[in-house]
N, C-alpha and C positions, 0 to 999 in steps of 0.2 A: 873369459867365459867360454864355455864349450861352443865351438862353431855350430854344432847340431842344434843347440838351443838358440844361439844368436841369430841364425838365419831366419827362422819363423818370426822372431821378435821384430827384426828389421822390416820384414815384409808386412807385418801387421801395422807397424808404425807408419810405413809409407801409405798403406791403404787408408788408415785413419786420417792422415794428412790430406790425401786426395779427396776423401769424402767431405772433410771440412772445407777445403778449397772450393769444391763444386757447390756446396751449400752457400758459401759466401758469394760466389759468382752469380748464382741463381737469384740471390736476394738483390744484388746490384743490377744485373742485366734485366731481370724480369720484375723489377719494381715498377708496377703500373700505376702506383699511387691511388688516389681516390677516383672512382668511376661512378656514374649514375645509372640506375635502372629505372626506366619509364615503362609502366605497365598499363595497357589499355588507354592510351592517349592521355596520360597524366593522372589517371584515377588513383594510381599508386606510384609513389616516387621514393627511391631509396638512394642513399649515398653509402657506398661500400668500398672496402679495400679491394683493389684489383689483384688478379693473379690466380684466383681459385676457379673451380668449375661453377657454372651457373646454378646447377642443381643444388649443390651444397650451400652456396651463398644465399639462394632463395630460402632454403630451409632454416638457415640461421636468422632470417628475417621473419620467420613464422609463416612462410608460404610453402606448402608441401606439394610438390608435383609428384604424381604417382611414379614409382620406380621399384618394380619387383626385385630387381637385381642389386639394389642398393647403390646404383651409380657406376657400375662396372661396364656399361655399354652392351649388355648381353640380353636385355629384355625388350628394348624398343618402346617402353611405356612412357618415358618422360618427355613427351613431345610438347614443344611450344613453338609458336610462330614468331620469327624474328623479323622486325620491320626495318632494321638498320643493317649495315654491312659488317659482318663478322667473319668474312672470308668464305671460301668454297666449302661445300659439304665434304666431310671426311669419309674415308673408306669405311670407318666403323659405324657411320650413320646410314649409309645408302641401303644396306640390306633391309632396314626396318622402315623405309619410307617408300610410298607410292610415287609414281611420276608426278601426279598432281601435287602431292605434298612437297616434293622437291621444287616444283615450279613456284609454289607459294612460300618457299623458304621456311618450311617447317623443319625444326632442328631437334636433336636430342640434347636436352639441357645438361646432361652429364658429360657431354663431349665438347661443350663450348667453354673455353677459358676466357674469363672476363679480362680484356686488355684495354677496353675503352668504353665510353658511354654506349648503352644498348637500349633499344626500344623493343618491347615485347607485346604480343597479343595472346591472352589465355582466358579460358572460361572463368566467369565470375565466381562460380561455385567453389573453385579452388581456394578462394580467400577464406572460406569457412572451415577448411580442413584443419584439424588440430593433431598435436601429438599428445597422447594420454599416457600417464603412468597408471599401471593397474596391478592388481593382486589376483592370482588364481584362487578362486574359492571352491571350485568343483572340477573334478576330472572323472569322466565315466567312460567305460569301454562299451561302445555300441555294438561293435563287431570285433573280430580278432585284429583288425587293422584300422579301425576308425574310432577316434576318441571325441567325445563331446567335452569341450573346455569352456568353463564360464569364468570371465574376468570381471572383477569389480573395479570400476574406475576410481582412482584415488585423486588424481589431479590432471586436468580439469575433471569435475565430478559428473558431468553429463555429456551425452553425445546426441546430436540431431542427425538422423539419417532416414533415407527412404528404403522401405523393404526391397531387397534385391541388391543393395550396394555392398561394398567390401571394405575391409581394413587391411593394413599391412602390419604384420608382426615384425618387430625389430629383434632379430636374433643376435645375441651377444656372442663374442668369441668363446668357443668351447672346444676341448679336445684338439683336433687337427685344424679346426676352423679358426684362422688367425684374425679375421676381420669381421666386423659386424655386417650383416646382410639383412635385407627386408624381403618378405614374401607375402603375396596377397591371398586372402581367404574371405569368401563370402560370409556375411553375418547370418546366423540362423535365429538370432534373438528378435524380439518384438520391438518395433520402434517406440512403443509406449514406455518401455523400460529404458530410460535414458541413463541409468546408473550402471548398466552391465552390458557386456558384449559376449555373445555366445558364438563359438566357432566349432565346426566339425572338421577334424583334421585326419586325413588318411595317411598312413605311413607309406612313404615311397622309398624303396631301397636306395640308399645313398643320398637321399634328399636332406639338405642341410637343415631346413626349417622343420620338416616333419620328424626327422631324427631327434632334433632338439626337443620338440613337444612330447614325443613318445618316450624318450629315454632320459632326458635331462630335467624337464619341467615337472614340478610337483605342486600340490596344493600349498598355498602360502607363498609361492614363487612370485617374483616381481618381473613384470614384462612391460615394455613400451609398445603402444599401438598407435598407428597413424591412420587417420581417415576422417570422414567417410569418402569413398571414391565410387565412381562407376555410374552408368546410365541404364543398367539392367533393372527394369521396373515395370509395373503393370501399366498398360496404356488405358487411357480413359475413353473407351469405346464400348459399345454393347456386344462386340464380337466375342464368341466363346474362346476361352483360354485352353489351348491344348498344350499341356506341359509334360516334358519328358526329362528324366534324370536317372542317374545311377550313382551309387556310392555316395561320396561326400557332396555330390551335386544336389543332394537333398537340401543343403543349407539355405540358399536364397528362397526356395519354395516354402520351406517351413515358416520363414519370416513373412513372406507374402500372404500365405493362406491365413495365418492367425491374425495378421494385421487387418486383412479384409473382413474376417469374421468378427473381430472385436469392434470395428468401426462401421460395419455394414457398408463398406465402400464398394463402388462399382456394382451396384445391386442387380443390374441387368445381365451380368456376365455369368454364364455357365462355366464351370471349371472342371476339366478332365485332367487328372494327374496320373501319368504312367511312370512307374518306377521299376527299372529292370535290374536283375541280379542273376548270378549263376545258380546258387543254391541258397537254402534258408539261412546258412551261416553268414551270408552277405546281406541279409535283410535286417532292417531295424525300423523302429517306430510303427510297426504294423498295427498293433492294438490301438495306439494313439490316433493314427490316421483313419482306421476303420470306425472308431468312435466319432471322430469329426464328421465322417460321411453320414453317420446315423443322425447326427444333430443338425446338419447343415444340408438342406435339400439340394442345393445347386452345386455341391461338391461331390465329385465322383473319383474314387481312388481305385486304380487298376495296377496292382503289383504283378509282376511276371517273372518266372524263373526260366532261364535258358537251358539249364542242365539239372533239373530236379532229380534227386535220388529216390529210388522206390521207398526206402525206409522213412523218408521225410513226410510221406502222405500229403503232399501238396495239393490243395483243392483249387488253387487259383489258375490264372492264365499261364501257359507255357510257350516256350519258343523265344526267338529273338525279339527284343522289345520293338524293333522296327516292324516286324510282321504283326505283332499285336496291335501296334499303333495303326497300321494300315487297315486292319480289319475293322477297328472301331470307327475310323474316319468314314469308311465306306458304308458301315451297317448301323451305327448307333449314335454318332454325334450329330446333333441337329445343326444345320447350316443356314437357318433363316436369317440370323444376324451376322453371318460371316464367321470366319475362323482366324485366330492368331496363334502362332507358335511361340512357345517359350521353352528354351533348352538350356541345360547346364550339365557339363561333363567334358569328356575327352573330345579332341577335334574329330576323331574318327566317328564317334557316336553322333556328334552334332551334324556332321556332313551327311551321314546316312539318314538321319531323321529329316534333314532339309530336303533330300531327294524324295523321300516318301511324301512329305507334305506338299511339295510343289507339283508332283505328278498327280496328286489328288485334288488339285484345284486351288491350293493355298498360294497366295502371292508371296514371293520370296521377301519382298519388302516388309511383309508383316510377320516375319519370323525373327524373333529376338533371341539372343543367346549370350551366355557367359561361358566362354571356351577356356578350359584349362590348358596351360602351356605344357 
């Protein structure tokens, strides 16, 4: 045989043999056998095969810990408290944990490899989280970069959630994306509709999930959803809601407002909703929300443009949404029952709004938010 051909073949054979040997050694050396998982003092007990990451092992048992990155250790969402010894915190965990969490032995479940029996503490609500198979029944362009996507749940067929919560889309491999990933999106659908999930997805250049939704997903497409997660929700107090959003940050508020309207819940709350955009091409649901304001006396909708163009003939508020917010807090919003802040959007927008709210007398502990990563 030609030496030029023989060389690569020999190299490939050696590489294949080494890979097989490593695999066999891994099975023998890292065979941890059966291990037990004890959750919340024996409320949930599982016997599982050791050797895999805790996050994936729990998912296989039907317990879905939130993980926006799909278990790659890059989001810091999959936190659980470990009550038994599983070794020191890893360098991949520490950036996502506060000193208090480290002291309490909070860990990232995607970074813990099950090697022996383990005891965990986690919120009870995670036991009701499910993975849903769904079919896309509608896709609408709300703006040039935001789509409204409606999913019909196929199996299980219904979802219980609180307005303001989110689900994770399971994005399958496509194009140059070789592994399945998950990304979190707030639900804009009404909790009364248990058979559908509606999401507002803004296209982020280079975003794995947003590119999938905008360029790959079509009506009739099949998608898995995991949820519901999150504690962004309306608080049961008489304090006025001061809500601020921009772009797809509209989603949880749409769910909250229509849920409150349909159930007449929290009847003492006045609702002030500030929605900021650059120009009219970034605005959506204007007619719908203005109609809601006409029909619902305690709902006040204040859209604002930061860079309106003369030809747009914009008649609403102008300027940065933080400036508009501050003007209304000082001049128009009643404070007799107190104020609560509700924010959804980018970290920069949220931090700026918190500064406005706190310097105008709102307690930071009463500002709730859903911050996009």
